[in-house]
C-alpha positions in Angstrom: -18.0 96.0 -26.8 -20.6 93.5 -26.1 -21.2 94.1 -30.0 -18.0 93.8 -31.5 -17.8 90.2 -29.5 -21.7 89.0 -30.3 -20.8 89.8 -34.2 -17.9 87.6 -33.7 -19.8 84.7 -32.0 -22.2 84.8 -34.7 -19.8 84.4 -37.4 -18.4 81.3 -36.2 -22.0 80.3 -35.1 -22.4 80.5 -38.7 -19.2 79.2 -40.3 -20.1 75.5 -38.2 -23.6 75.6 -38.8 -22.2 75.5 -42.7 -19.6 72.9 -41.8 -22.9 70.7 -40.2 -24.5 71.3 -43.5 -27.1 73.6 -41.7 -27.9 77.6 -43.5 -28.1 80.3 -41.3 -28.9 84.1 -41.6 -27.9 87.1 -39.4 -31.3 88.9 -38.8 -29.9 92.7 -38.0 -32.7 93.9 -37.7 -33.5 91.9 -34.6 -31.6 94.1 -32.1 -33.4 97.3 -33.2 -37.1 95.7 -32.8 -35.8 94.3 -29.2 -34.9 97.7 -27.9 -38.1 99.3 -29.2 -40.3 96.9 -28.1 -39.3 95.5 -24.5 -42.0 92.9 -24.4 -39.8 90.5 -26.9 -37.1 90.0 -24.5 -40.1 88.7 -22.3 -41.3 86.5 -25.1 -38.1 84.4 -25.4 -37.4 85.0 -21.7 -34.9 87.0 -21.1 -33.5 88.4 -18.3 -34.1 91.9 -17.2 -29.9 92.7 -17.0 -29.4 91.0 -19.6 -29.3 92.7 -23.8 -29.7 91.3 -27.5 -26.8 91.8 -29.2 -27.8 89.8 -32.4 -30.0 87.2 -33.9 -29.0 83.6 -36.4 -31.8 82.2 -37.9 -30.3 78.5 -38.8 -32.0 75.4 -40.4 -32.1 72.8 -43.1 -32.0 74.9 -46.2 -34.9 74.0 -48.7 -32.8 74.4 -51.5 -29.1 73.7 -52.6 -27.8 75.4 -55.1 -25.3 73.5 -57.2 -23.6 76.0 -59.6 -23.2 79.3 -59.0 -23.8 81.9 -61.5 -20.3 83.0 -63.8 -19.4 86.9 -63.5 -16.9 88.2 -65.6 -13.1 88.3 -64.3 -12.5 91.9 -62.5 -10.1 94.3 -63.6 -7.3 95.0 -61.4 -5.2 97.5 -61.9 -2.0 97.3 -59.3 -0.4 100.1 -58.0 
C-alpha cells in the first residue's frame, strides 16, 4: 500500500513542480537499486526502519519546447 501512496505523492509533487516552472522526472529504477544495495540507503541517511518507494528529480529545465510536434488526428470508432 505504501508504494501506491508514494506514487500519488510523486505525481502531485511533479504537478506542483511544473506549476512553479520546474521540470521533474520520476526515477523508477531507484527503488530496485535501493533494494539490491543497502549502502545507498545509508548514503541518503535513510533510517533502517524506512523504505524507498520512489524517487523524483526536480530542477530548472535546461531547454524549453515552444512548439509540440504535430500529430495526425486519431481514428476513433465509437461502439
